[in-house]
All heavy atoms as atom14 arrays in JSON, in Angstrom:
{
  "sequence": "MTLGRIIQIIGMIVVLDALYFGIARDSMKIEVLLLFIGAVIFYLGRSFEKKGK",
  "atom14_mask": [
    [1, 1, 1, 1, 1, 1, 1, 1, 0, 0, 0, 0, 0, 0],
    [1, 1, 1, 1, 1, 1, 1, 0, 0, 0, 0, 0, 0, 0],
    [1, 1, 1, 1, 1, 1, 1, 1, 0, 0, 0, 0, 0, 0],
    [1, 1, 1, 1, 0, 0, 0, 0, 0, 0, 0, 0, 0, 0],
    [1, 1, 1, 1, 1, 1, 1, 1, 1, 1, 1, 0, 0, 0],
    [1, 1, 1, 1, 1, 1, 1, 1, 0, 0, 0, 0, 0, 0],
    [1, 1, 1, 1, 1, 1, 1, 1, 0, 0, 0, 0, 0, 0],
    [1, 1, 1, 1, 1, 1, 1, 1, 1, 0, 0, 0, 0, 0],
    [1, 1, 1, 1, 1, 1, 1, 1, 0, 0, 0, 0, 0, 0],
    [1, 1, 1, 1, 1, 1, 1, 1, 0, 0, 0, 0, 0, 0],
    [1, 1, 1, 1, 0, 0, 0, 0, 0, 0, 0, 0, 0, 0],
    [1, 1, 1, 1, 1, 1, 1, 1, 0, 0, 0, 0, 0, 0],
    [1, 1, 1, 1, 1, 1, 1, 1, 0, 0, 0, 0, 0, 0],
    [1, 1, 1, 1, 1, 1, 1, 0, 0, 0, 0, 0, 0, 0],
    [1, 1, 1, 1, 1, 1, 1, 0, 0, 0, 0, 0, 0, 0],
    [1, 1, 1, 1, 1, 1, 1, 1, 0, 0, 0, 0, 0, 0],
    [1, 1, 1, 1, 1, 1, 1, 1, 0, 0, 0, 0, 0, 0],
    [1, 1, 1, 1, 1, 0, 0, 0, 0, 0, 0, 0, 0, 0],
    [1, 1, 1, 1, 1, 1, 1, 1, 0, 0, 0, 0, 0, 0],
    [1, 1, 1, 1, 1, 1, 1, 1, 1, 1, 1, 1, 0, 0],
    [1, 1, 1, 1, 1, 1, 1, 1, 1, 1, 1, 0, 0, 0],
    [1, 1, 1, 1, 0, 0, 0, 0, 0, 0, 0, 0, 0, 0],
    [1, 1, 1, 1, 1, 1, 1, 1, 0, 0, 0, 0, 0, 0],
    [1, 1, 1, 1, 1, 0, 0, 0, 0, 0, 0, 0, 0, 0],
    [1, 1, 1, 1, 1, 1, 1, 1, 1, 1, 1, 0, 0, 0],
    [1, 1, 1, 1, 1, 1, 1, 1, 0, 0, 0, 0, 0, 0],
    [1, 1, 1, 1, 1, 1, 0, 0, 0, 0, 0, 0, 0, 0],
    [1, 1, 1, 1, 1, 1, 1, 1, 0, 0, 0, 0, 0, 0],
    [1, 1, 1, 1, 1, 1, 1, 1, 1, 0, 0, 0, 0, 0],
    [1, 1, 1, 1, 1, 1, 1, 1, 0, 0, 0, 0, 0, 0],
    [1, 1, 1, 1, 1, 1, 1, 1, 1, 0, 0, 0, 0, 0],
    [1, 1, 1, 1, 1, 1, 1, 0, 0, 0, 0, 0, 0, 0],
    [1, 1, 1, 1, 1, 1, 1, 1, 0, 0, 0, 0, 0, 0],
    [1, 1, 1, 1, 1, 1, 1, 1, 0, 0, 0, 0, 0, 0],
    [1, 1, 1, 1, 1, 1, 1, 1, 0, 0, 0, 0, 0, 0],
    [1, 1, 1, 1, 1, 1, 1, 1, 1, 1, 1, 0, 0, 0],
    [1, 1, 1, 1, 1, 1, 1, 1, 0, 0, 0, 0, 0, 0],
    [1, 1, 1, 1, 0, 0, 0, 0, 0, 0, 0, 0, 0, 0],
    [1, 1, 1, 1, 1, 0, 0, 0, 0, 0, 0, 0, 0, 0],
    [1, 1, 1, 1, 1, 1, 1, 0, 0, 0, 0, 0, 0, 0],
    [1, 1, 1, 1, 1, 1, 1, 1, 0, 0, 0, 0, 0, 0],
    [1, 1, 1, 1, 1, 1, 1, 1, 1, 1, 1, 0, 0, 0],
    [1, 1, 1, 1, 1, 1, 1, 1, 1, 1, 1, 1, 0, 0],
    [1, 1, 1, 1, 1, 1, 1, 1, 0, 0, 0, 0, 0, 0],
    [1, 1, 1, 1, 0, 0, 0, 0, 0, 0, 0, 0, 0, 0],
    [1, 1, 1, 1, 1, 1, 1, 1, 1, 1, 1, 0, 0, 0],
    [1, 1, 1, 1, 1, 1, 0, 0, 0, 0, 0, 0, 0, 0],
    [1, 1, 1, 1, 1, 1, 1, 1, 1, 1, 1, 0, 0, 0],
    [1, 1, 1, 1, 1, 1, 1, 1, 1, 0, 0, 0, 0, 0],
    [1, 1, 1, 1, 1, 1, 1, 1, 1, 0, 0, 0, 0, 0],
    [1, 1, 1, 1, 1, 1, 1, 1, 1, 0, 0, 0, 0, 0],
    [1, 1, 1, 1, 0, 0, 0, 0, 0, 0, 0, 0, 0, 0],
    [1, 1, 1, 1, 1, 1, 1, 1, 1, 0, 0, 0, 0, 0]
  ],
  "atom14_positions": [
    [[10.27, 21.69, -134.45], [10.72, 22.6, -135.49], [11.85, 23.47, -134.91], [11.69, 24.08, -133.87], [9.53, 23.46, -135.95], [9.77, 24.11, -137.27], [8.35, 25.02, -137.86], [7.73, 23.86, -139.04], [0.0, 0.0, 0.0], [0.0, 0.0, 0.0], [0.0, 0.0, 0.0], [0.0, 0.0, 0.0], [0.0, 0.0, 0.0], [0.0, 0.0, 0.0]],
    [[12.93, 23.5, -135.62], [14.09, 24.24, -135.13], [14.03, 25.7, -135.55], [13.24, 26.1, -136.4], [15.38, 23.61, -135.7], [15.36, 23.75, -137.12], [15.5, 22.15, -135.33], [0.0, 0.0, 0.0], [0.0, 0.0, 0.0], [0.0, 0.0, 0.0], [0.0, 0.0, 0.0], [0.0, 0.0, 0.0], [0.0, 0.0, 0.0], [0.0, 0.0, 0.0]],
    [[14.88, 26.49, -134.93], [14.95, 27.91, -135.24], [15.35, 28.13, -136.69], [14.82, 29.01, -137.38], [15.93, 28.62, -134.3], [16.15, 30.1, -134.55], [14.86, 30.86, -134.27], [17.27, 30.62, -133.69], [0.0, 0.0, 0.0], [0.0, 0.0, 0.0], [0.0, 0.0, 0.0], [0.0, 0.0, 0.0], [0.0, 0.0, 0.0], [0.0, 0.0, 0.0]],
    [[16.27, 27.33, -137.19], [16.71, 27.47, -138.58], [15.58, 27.23, -139.56], [15.43, 27.94, -140.55], [0.0, 0.0, 0.0], [0.0, 0.0, 0.0], [0.0, 0.0, 0.0], [0.0, 0.0, 0.0], [0.0, 0.0, 0.0], [0.0, 0.0, 0.0], [0.0, 0.0, 0.0], [0.0, 0.0, 0.0], [0.0, 0.0, 0.0], [0.0, 0.0, 0.0]],
    [[14.74, 26.24, -139.26], [13.6, 25.94, -140.14], [12.58, 27.08, -140.12], [12.03, 27.45, -141.16], [12.94, 24.64, -139.68], [11.78, 24.19, -140.51], [12.16, 23.7, -141.86], [13.01, 22.54, -141.74], [13.46, 21.84, -142.76], [13.11, 22.18, -143.97], [14.26, 20.83, -142.6], [0.0, 0.0, 0.0], [0.0, 0.0, 0.0], [0.0, 0.0, 0.0]],
    [[12.34, 27.66, -138.95], [11.41, 28.78, -138.84], [11.92, 29.99, -139.64], [11.16, 30.65, -140.34], [11.17, 29.14, -137.36], [10.43, 28.0, -136.67], [10.39, 30.45, -137.23], [10.35, 28.14, -135.17], [0.0, 0.0, 0.0], [0.0, 0.0, 0.0], [0.0, 0.0, 0.0], [0.0, 0.0, 0.0], [0.0, 0.0, 0.0], [0.0, 0.0, 0.0]],
    [[13.22, 30.25, -139.56], [13.81, 31.37, -140.3], [13.7, 31.11, -141.81], [13.44, 32.03, -142.59], [15.26, 31.61, -139.85], [15.27, 32.11, -138.41], [15.95, 32.62, -140.76], [16.65, 32.23, -137.81], [0.0, 0.0, 0.0], [0.0, 0.0, 0.0], [0.0, 0.0, 0.0], [0.0, 0.0, 0.0], [0.0, 0.0, 0.0], [0.0, 0.0, 0.0]],
    [[13.87, 29.86, -142.24], [13.72, 29.53, -143.65], [12.29, 29.79, -144.12], [12.08, 30.33, -145.22], [14.05, 28.06, -143.89], [15.51, 27.76, -143.86], [15.79, 26.28, -144.09], [14.88, 25.49, -144.32], [17.04, 25.91, -144.0], [0.0, 0.0, 0.0], [0.0, 0.0, 0.0], [0.0, 0.0, 0.0], [0.0, 0.0, 0.0], [0.0, 0.0, 0.0]],
    [[11.31, 29.43, -143.31], [9.91, 29.66, -143.68], [9.63, 31.15, -143.79], [8.93, 31.6, -144.72], [8.97, 28.97, -142.66], [9.1, 27.45, -142.79], [7.53, 29.41, -142.86], [8.41, 26.67, -141.71], [0.0, 0.0, 0.0], [0.0, 0.0, 0.0], [0.0, 0.0, 0.0], [0.0, 0.0, 0.0], [0.0, 0.0, 0.0], [0.0, 0.0, 0.0]],
    [[10.18, 31.94, -142.88], [10.01, 33.39, -142.95], [10.62, 33.93, -144.25], [10.04, 34.78, -144.92], [10.63, 34.08, -141.71], [9.82, 33.73, -140.47], [10.71, 35.59, -141.89], [10.47, 34.15, -139.16], [0.0, 0.0, 0.0], [0.0, 0.0, 0.0], [0.0, 0.0, 0.0], [0.0, 0.0, 0.0], [0.0, 0.0, 0.0], [0.0, 0.0, 0.0]],
    [[11.78, 33.42, -144.63], [12.41, 33.83, -145.88], [11.55, 33.5, -147.09], [11.43, 34.3, -148.02], [0.0, 0.0, 0.0], [0.0, 0.0, 0.0], [0.0, 0.0, 0.0], [0.0, 0.0, 0.0], [0.0, 0.0, 0.0], [0.0, 0.0, 0.0], [0.0, 0.0, 0.0], [0.0, 0.0, 0.0], [0.0, 0.0, 0.0], [0.0, 0.0, 0.0]],
    [[10.91, 32.32, -147.08], [10.03, 31.94, -148.18], [8.81, 32.86, -148.26], [8.37, 33.22, -149.35], [9.57, 30.49, -148.01], [10.61, 29.47, -148.27], [9.88, 27.84, -148.06], [11.32, 26.87, -147.75], [0.0, 0.0, 0.0], [0.0, 0.0, 0.0], [0.0, 0.0, 0.0], [0.0, 0.0, 0.0], [0.0, 0.0, 0.0], [0.0, 0.0, 0.0]],
    [[8.28, 33.23, -147.11], [7.12, 34.13, -147.09], [7.5, 35.5, -147.65], [6.74, 36.1, -148.41], [6.56, 34.24, -145.66], [5.93, 32.9, -145.26], [5.55, 35.36, -145.55], [5.54, 32.82, -143.8], [0.0, 0.0, 0.0], [0.0, 0.0, 0.0], [0.0, 0.0, 0.0], [0.0, 0.0, 0.0], [0.0, 0.0, 0.0], [0.0, 0.0, 0.0]],
    [[8.69, 35.98, -147.32], [9.15, 37.27, -147.85], [9.31, 37.2, -149.37], [8.94, 38.13, -150.09], [10.45, 37.72, -147.15], [11.05, 38.93, -147.84], [10.21, 38.0, -145.69], [0.0, 0.0, 0.0], [0.0, 0.0, 0.0], [0.0, 0.0, 0.0], [0.0, 0.0, 0.0], [0.0, 0.0, 0.0], [0.0, 0.0, 0.0], [0.0, 0.0, 0.0]],
    [[9.82, 36.07, -149.87], [9.99, 35.91, -151.32], [8.62, 35.88, -152.01], [8.43, 36.51, -153.06], [10.81, 34.64, -151.64], [10.71, 34.28, -153.11], [12.26, 34.84, -151.24], [0.0, 0.0, 0.0], [0.0, 0.0, 0.0], [0.0, 0.0, 0.0], [0.0, 0.0, 0.0], [0.0, 0.0, 0.0], [0.0, 0.0, 0.0], [0.0, 0.0, 0.0]],
    [[7.65, 35.18, -151.43], [6.31, 35.16, -152.02], [5.68, 36.54, -152.01], [4.99, 36.94, -152.95], [5.43, 34.16, -151.27], [5.77, 32.7, -151.5], [4.92, 31.81, -150.59], [5.59, 32.32, -152.95], [0.0, 0.0, 0.0], [0.0, 0.0, 0.0], [0.0, 0.0, 0.0], [0.0, 0.0, 0.0], [0.0, 0.0, 0.0], [0.0, 0.0, 0.0]],
    [[5.92, 37.3, -150.94], [5.43, 38.66, -150.87], [6.09, 39.52, -151.95], [5.45, 40.38, -152.55], [5.69, 39.24, -149.48], [4.92, 40.49, -149.22], [3.75, 40.56, -149.64], [5.48, 41.4, -148.57], [0.0, 0.0, 0.0], [0.0, 0.0, 0.0], [0.0, 0.0, 0.0], [0.0, 0.0, 0.0], [0.0, 0.0, 0.0], [0.0, 0.0, 0.0]],
    [[7.36, 39.27, -152.21], [8.06, 40.01, -153.27], [7.44, 39.73, -154.63], [7.27, 40.65, -155.43], [9.54, 39.62, -153.27], [0.0, 0.0, 0.0], [0.0, 0.0, 0.0], [0.0, 0.0, 0.0], [0.0, 0.0, 0.0], [0.0, 0.0, 0.0], [0.0, 0.0, 0.0], [0.0, 0.0, 0.0], [0.0, 0.0, 0.0], [0.0, 0.0, 0.0]],
    [[7.1, 38.48, -154.88], [6.46, 38.15, -156.16], [5.1, 38.82, -156.28], [4.7, 39.24, -157.36], [6.35, 36.64, -156.3], [7.69, 35.91, -156.4], [7.47, 34.41, -156.43], [8.46, 36.36, -157.62], [0.0, 0.0, 0.0], [0.0, 0.0, 0.0], [0.0, 0.0, 0.0], [0.0, 0.0, 0.0], [0.0, 0.0, 0.0], [0.0, 0.0, 0.0]],
    [[4.39, 38.93, -155.16], [3.11, 39.64, -155.17], [3.31, 41.1, -155.56], [2.56, 41.64, -156.36], [2.44, 39.53, -153.8], [1.31, 40.52, -153.62], [0.09, 40.32, -154.25], [1.48, 41.66, -152.85], [-0.94, 41.23, -154.11], [0.46, 42.57, -152.7], [-0.75, 42.36, -153.32], [-1.75, 43.27, -153.18], [0.0, 0.0, 0.0], [0.0, 0.0, 0.0]],
    [[4.32, 41.74, -154.97], [4.58, 43.14, -155.3], [4.93, 43.29, -156.78], [4.56, 44.28, -157.41], [5.72, 43.7, -154.45], [5.26, 44.31, -153.17], [5.25, 43.58, -152.0], [4.83, 45.63, -153.12], [4.82, 44.14, -150.81], [4.39, 46.2, -151.94], [4.39, 45.45, -150.79], [0.0, 0.0, 0.0], [0.0, 0.0, 0.0], [0.0, 0.0, 0.0]],
    [[5.63, 42.33, -157.33], [6.0, 42.42, -158.74], [4.83, 42.21, -159.68], [4.72, 42.88, -160.7], [0.0, 0.0, 0.0], [0.0, 0.0, 0.0], [0.0, 0.0, 0.0], [0.0, 0.0, 0.0], [0.0, 0.0, 0.0], [0.0, 0.0, 0.0], [0.0, 0.0, 0.0], [0.0, 0.0, 0.0], [0.0, 0.0, 0.0], [0.0, 0.0, 0.0]],
    [[3.93, 41.29, -159.33], [2.81, 40.98, -160.22], [1.65, 41.95, -160.03], [1.16, 42.55, -160.98], [2.35, 39.53, -160.0], [3.44, 38.56, -160.44], [1.06, 39.24, -160.76], [3.19, 37.12, -160.07], [0.0, 0.0, 0.0], [0.0, 0.0, 0.0], [0.0, 0.0, 0.0], [0.0, 0.0, 0.0], [0.0, 0.0, 0.0], [0.0, 0.0, 0.0]],
    [[1.19, 42.09, -158.81], [-0.04, 42.84, -158.56], [0.19, 44.36, -158.51], [-0.63, 45.12, -158.99], [-0.67, 42.38, -157.25], [0.0, 0.0, 0.0], [0.0, 0.0, 0.0], [0.0, 0.0, 0.0], [0.0, 0.0, 0.0], [0.0, 0.0, 0.0], [0.0, 0.0, 0.0], [0.0, 0.0, 0.0], [0.0, 0.0, 0.0], [0.0, 0.0, 0.0]],
    [[1.29, 44.76, -157.94], [1.52, 46.2, -157.78], [2.46, 46.79, -158.82], [2.66, 48.0, -158.85], [2.06, 46.48, -156.38], [1.07, 46.08, -155.31], [1.4, 46.73, -154.03], [0.42, 46.36, -153.02], [0.4, 46.85, -151.83], [1.3, 47.74, -151.47], [-0.5, 46.47, -150.97], [0.0, 0.0, 0.0], [0.0, 0.0, 0.0], [0.0, 0.0, 0.0]],
    [[3.08, 45.93, -159.61], [3.96, 46.36, -160.7], [5.08, 47.28, -160.19], [5.35, 48.33, -160.75], [3.15, 47.05, -161.8], [3.9, 47.07, -163.12], [4.75, 46.18, -163.31], [3.65, 47.96, -163.92], [0.0, 0.0, 0.0], [0.0, 0.0, 0.0], [0.0, 0.0, 0.0], [0.0, 0.0, 0.0], [0.0, 0.0, 0.0], [0.0, 0.0, 0.0]],
    [[5.71, 46.86, -159.09], [6.79, 47.64, -158.5], [8.08, 46.8, -158.53], [8.33, 46.0, -157.65], [6.45, 48.02, -157.05], [7.51, 48.73, -156.48], [0.0, 0.0, 0.0], [0.0, 0.0, 0.0], [0.0, 0.0, 0.0], [0.0, 0.0, 0.0], [0.0, 0.0, 0.0], [0.0, 0.0, 0.0], [0.0, 0.0, 0.0], [0.0, 0.0, 0.0]],
    [[8.85, 46.99, -159.58], [10.05, 46.18, -159.79], [11.12, 46.45, -158.73], [11.8, 45.53, -158.29], [10.6, 46.47, -161.19], [11.72, 45.59, -161.56], [11.09, 43.96, -161.86], [12.36, 43.3, -162.87], [0.0, 0.0, 0.0], [0.0, 0.0, 0.0], [0.0, 0.0, 0.0], [0.0, 0.0, 0.0], [0.0, 0.0, 0.0], [0.0, 0.0, 0.0]],
    [[11.27, 47.69, -158.31], [12.29, 48.04, -157.33], [12.04, 47.33, -156.0], [12.96, 46.72, -155.43], [12.31, 49.55, -157.13], [13.41, 50.05, -156.25], [13.4, 51.56, -156.17], [14.5, 52.07, -155.29], [14.48, 53.53, -155.19], [0.0, 0.0, 0.0], [0.0, 0.0, 0.0], [0.0, 0.0, 0.0], [0.0, 0.0, 0.0], [0.0, 0.0, 0.0]],
    [[10.81, 47.36, -155.52], [10.48, 46.7, -154.25], [10.56, 45.19, -154.41], [11.0, 44.48, -153.5], [9.09, 47.14, -153.75], [9.12, 48.63, -153.39], [8.65, 46.32, -152.55], [7.78, 49.2, -152.99], [0.0, 0.0, 0.0], [0.0, 0.0, 0.0], [0.0, 0.0, 0.0], [0.0, 0.0, 0.0], [0.0, 0.0, 0.0], [0.0, 0.0, 0.0]],
    [[10.17, 44.68, -155.59], [10.23, 43.24, -155.82], [11.67, 42.72, -155.71], [11.92, 41.74, -155.03], [9.67, 42.91, -157.2], [9.71, 41.44, -157.52], [9.29, 41.13, -158.95], [9.12, 42.06, -159.74], [9.13, 39.94, -159.25], [0.0, 0.0, 0.0], [0.0, 0.0, 0.0], [0.0, 0.0, 0.0], [0.0, 0.0, 0.0], [0.0, 0.0, 0.0]],
    [[12.58, 43.39, -156.36], [13.98, 42.95, -156.33], [14.56, 43.06, -154.93], [15.27, 42.17, -154.46], [14.82, 43.75, -157.36], [16.29, 43.47, -157.2], [14.36, 43.44, -158.76], [0.0, 0.0, 0.0], [0.0, 0.0, 0.0], [0.0, 0.0, 0.0], [0.0, 0.0, 0.0], [0.0, 0.0, 0.0], [0.0, 0.0, 0.0], [0.0, 0.0, 0.0]],
    [[14.23, 44.14, -154.24], [14.72, 44.33, -152.87], [14.19, 43.23, -151.95], [14.96, 42.62, -151.19], [14.3, 45.7, -152.35], [14.7, 46.02, -150.91], [16.22, 46.14, -150.81], [14.04, 47.31, -150.45], [0.0, 0.0, 0.0], [0.0, 0.0, 0.0], [0.0, 0.0, 0.0], [0.0, 0.0, 0.0], [0.0, 0.0, 0.0], [0.0, 0.0, 0.0]],
    [[12.89, 42.93, -152.02], [12.32, 41.89, -151.17], [12.82, 40.5, -151.55], [12.99, 39.64, -150.68], [10.8, 41.95, -151.21], [10.15, 43.11, -150.47], [8.64, 43.09, -150.66], [10.48, 43.06, -148.99], [0.0, 0.0, 0.0], [0.0, 0.0, 0.0], [0.0, 0.0, 0.0], [0.0, 0.0, 0.0], [0.0, 0.0, 0.0], [0.0, 0.0, 0.0]],
    [[13.05, 40.26, -152.84], [13.63, 38.97, -153.24], [15.02, 38.78, -152.65], [15.36, 37.7, -152.16], [13.69, 38.87, -154.77], [12.41, 38.5, -155.48], [12.59, 38.64, -156.98], [12.0, 37.1, -155.13], [0.0, 0.0, 0.0], [0.0, 0.0, 0.0], [0.0, 0.0, 0.0], [0.0, 0.0, 0.0], [0.0, 0.0, 0.0], [0.0, 0.0, 0.0]],
    [[15.82, 39.83, -152.67], [17.16, 39.76, -152.09], [17.08, 39.52, -150.58], [17.78, 38.65, -150.05], [17.93, 41.04, -152.39], [19.28, 41.09, -151.76], [20.32, 40.31, -152.25], [19.52, 41.89, -150.66], [21.57, 40.34, -151.67], [20.76, 41.93, -150.07], [21.79, 41.16, -150.57], [0.0, 0.0, 0.0], [0.0, 0.0, 0.0], [0.0, 0.0, 0.0]],
    [[16.23, 40.28, -149.9], [16.09, 40.12, -148.44], [15.58, 38.73, -148.1], [16.08, 38.08, -147.16], [15.17, 41.22, -147.87], [15.85, 42.58, -147.98], [14.79, 40.93, -146.43], [14.94, 43.75, -147.66], [0.0, 0.0, 0.0], [0.0, 0.0, 0.0], [0.0, 0.0, 0.0], [0.0, 0.0, 0.0], [0.0, 0.0, 0.0], [0.0, 0.0, 0.0]],
    [[14.6, 38.24, -148.84], [14.07, 36.9, -148.6], [15.11, 35.82, -148.8], [15.19, 34.86, -148.02], [0.0, 0.0, 0.0], [0.0, 0.0, 0.0], [0.0, 0.0, 0.0], [0.0, 0.0, 0.0], [0.0, 0.0, 0.0], [0.0, 0.0, 0.0], [0.0, 0.0, 0.0], [0.0, 0.0, 0.0], [0.0, 0.0, 0.0], [0.0, 0.0, 0.0]],
    [[15.93, 35.96, -149.84], [16.98, 34.98, -150.08], [18.02, 35.0, -148.98], [18.49, 33.94, -148.52], [17.64, 35.25, -151.43], [0.0, 0.0, 0.0], [0.0, 0.0, 0.0], [0.0, 0.0, 0.0], [0.0, 0.0, 0.0], [0.0, 0.0, 0.0], [0.0, 0.0, 0.0], [0.0, 0.0, 0.0], [0.0, 0.0, 0.0], [0.0, 0.0, 0.0]],
    [[18.38, 36.18, -148.5], [19.35, 36.28, -147.41], [18.8, 35.65, -146.14], [19.49, 34.89, -145.45], [19.75, 37.77, -147.17], [20.52, 37.92, -145.88], [20.56, 38.28, -148.34], [0.0, 0.0, 0.0], [0.0, 0.0, 0.0], [0.0, 0.0, 0.0], [0.0, 0.0, 0.0], [0.0, 0.0, 0.0], [0.0, 0.0, 0.0], [0.0, 0.0, 0.0]],
    [[17.53, 35.93, -145.83], [16.91, 35.34, -144.63], [16.85, 33.81, -144.76], [17.13, 33.09, -143.81], [15.5, 35.93, -144.41], [15.6, 37.4, -144.01], [14.75, 35.16, -143.34], [14.27, 38.11, -143.97], [0.0, 0.0, 0.0], [0.0, 0.0, 0.0], [0.0, 0.0, 0.0], [0.0, 0.0, 0.0], [0.0, 0.0, 0.0], [0.0, 0.0, 0.0]],
    [[16.5, 33.32, -145.96], [16.41, 31.88, -146.17], [17.76, 31.2, -145.94], [17.86, 30.21, -145.23], [15.9, 31.58, -147.58], [15.79, 30.11, -147.87], [14.69, 29.41, -147.45], [16.78, 29.45, -148.58], [14.57, 28.05, -147.71], [16.68, 28.11, -148.84], [15.57, 27.4, -148.41], [0.0, 0.0, 0.0], [0.0, 0.0, 0.0], [0.0, 0.0, 0.0]],
    [[18.82, 31.75, -146.53], [20.14, 31.13, -146.37], [20.69, 31.31, -144.97], [21.49, 30.49, -144.5], [21.11, 31.63, -147.44], [20.83, 30.96, -148.76], [20.29, 31.67, -149.82], [21.07, 29.61, -148.94], [20.0, 31.05, -151.02], [20.8, 28.98, -150.13], [20.26, 29.7, -151.17], [19.97, 29.08, -152.35], [0.0, 0.0, 0.0], [0.0, 0.0, 0.0]],
    [[20.29, 32.35, -144.27], [20.66, 32.5, -142.87], [20.04, 31.36, -142.05], [20.72, 30.74, -141.22], [20.19, 33.86, -142.35], [20.55, 34.21, -140.92], [22.05, 34.41, -140.79], [19.82, 35.47, -140.5], [0.0, 0.0, 0.0], [0.0, 0.0, 0.0], [0.0, 0.0, 0.0], [0.0, 0.0, 0.0], [0.0, 0.0, 0.0], [0.0, 0.0, 0.0]],
    [[18.77, 31.09, -142.3], [18.12, 29.97, -141.62], [18.75, 28.64, -141.99], [18.88, 27.75, -141.16], [0.0, 0.0, 0.0], [0.0, 0.0, 0.0], [0.0, 0.0, 0.0], [0.0, 0.0, 0.0], [0.0, 0.0, 0.0], [0.0, 0.0, 0.0], [0.0, 0.0, 0.0], [0.0, 0.0, 0.0], [0.0, 0.0, 0.0], [0.0, 0.0, 0.0]],
    [[19.15, 28.52, -143.24], [19.79, 27.28, -143.69], [21.13, 27.06, -142.97], [21.46, 25.96, -142.58], [20.0, 27.37, -145.19], [20.28, 26.07, -145.84], [19.71, 26.11, -147.25], [20.19, 25.0, -148.0], [19.46, 23.91, -148.19], [18.26, 23.86, -147.72], [19.94, 22.92, -148.88], [0.0, 0.0, 0.0], [0.0, 0.0, 0.0], [0.0, 0.0, 0.0]],
    [[21.88, 28.14, -142.78], [23.17, 28.0, -142.08], [22.95, 27.7, -140.59], [23.72, 26.96, -140.0], [24.01, 29.26, -142.27], [23.43, 30.34, -141.62], [0.0, 0.0, 0.0], [0.0, 0.0, 0.0], [0.0, 0.0, 0.0], [0.0, 0.0, 0.0], [0.0, 0.0, 0.0], [0.0, 0.0, 0.0], [0.0, 0.0, 0.0], [0.0, 0.0, 0.0]],
    [[21.9, 28.29, -140.0], [21.59, 27.95, -138.61], [21.21, 26.48, -138.45], [21.57, 25.84, -137.48], [20.44, 28.8, -138.08], [20.81, 30.17, -137.63], [19.86, 31.18, -137.54], [22.11, 30.49, -137.28], [20.2, 32.44, -137.12], [22.48, 31.75, -136.87], [21.51, 32.73, -136.78], [0.0, 0.0, 0.0], [0.0, 0.0, 0.0], [0.0, 0.0, 0.0]],
    [[20.49, 25.96, -139.44], [20.07, 24.56, -139.38], [21.27, 23.62, -139.5], [21.34, 22.61, -138.85], [19.06, 24.29, -140.48], [18.39, 22.96, -140.32], [17.28, 22.74, -141.33], [17.01, 23.65, -142.13], [16.71, 21.65, -141.31], [0.0, 0.0, 0.0], [0.0, 0.0, 0.0], [0.0, 0.0, 0.0], [0.0, 0.0, 0.0], [0.0, 0.0, 0.0]],
    [[22.24, 23.99, -140.35], [23.42, 23.15, -140.51], [24.3, 23.16, -139.26], [24.92, 22.16, -138.92], [24.24, 23.59, -141.72], [23.6, 23.21, -143.03], [24.46, 23.62, -144.19], [23.79, 23.24, -145.49], [24.57, 23.61, -146.66], [0.0, 0.0, 0.0], [0.0, 0.0, 0.0], [0.0, 0.0, 0.0], [0.0, 0.0, 0.0], [0.0, 0.0, 0.0]],
    [[24.35, 24.3, -138.56], [25.15, 24.38, -137.33], [24.55, 23.54, -136.22], [25.26, 23.03, -135.38], [25.25, 25.84, -136.85], [26.17, 26.67, -137.68], [26.25, 28.07, -137.12], [27.13, 28.96, -137.97], [27.19, 30.33, -137.46], [0.0, 0.0, 0.0], [0.0, 0.0, 0.0], [0.0, 0.0, 0.0], [0.0, 0.0, 0.0], [0.0, 0.0, 0.0]],
    [[23.22, 23.38, -136.23], [22.55, 22.62, -135.18], [22.75, 21.12, -135.29], [22.59, 20.4, -134.34], [0.0, 0.0, 0.0], [0.0, 0.0, 0.0], [0.0, 0.0, 0.0], [0.0, 0.0, 0.0], [0.0, 0.0, 0.0], [0.0, 0.0, 0.0], [0.0, 0.0, 0.0], [0.0, 0.0, 0.0], [0.0, 0.0, 0.0], [0.0, 0.0, 0.0]],
    [[23.13, 20.63, -136.48], [23.28, 19.18, -136.68], [24.65, 18.7, -136.37], [25.61, 19.25, -136.25], [22.92, 18.8, -138.11], [21.44, 18.91, -138.35], [21.1, 18.43, -139.73], [19.6, 18.5, -139.91], [19.19, 18.01, -141.19], [0.0, 0.0, 0.0], [0.0, 0.0, 0.0], [0.0, 0.0, 0.0], [0.0, 0.0, 0.0], [0.0, 0.0, 0.0]]
  ]
}
């Protein structure tokens, strides 16, 4: 498993956590912030994976 793939998985976990905050805790501000952070982390991992190939 490469570093890029691990970073992508971390990004997916952050996005799932964001959806939890939106559904269970009804906090739209934190949900949007965590969705943005998760997406940035995911695409950062994706770019690392492309550089490795």
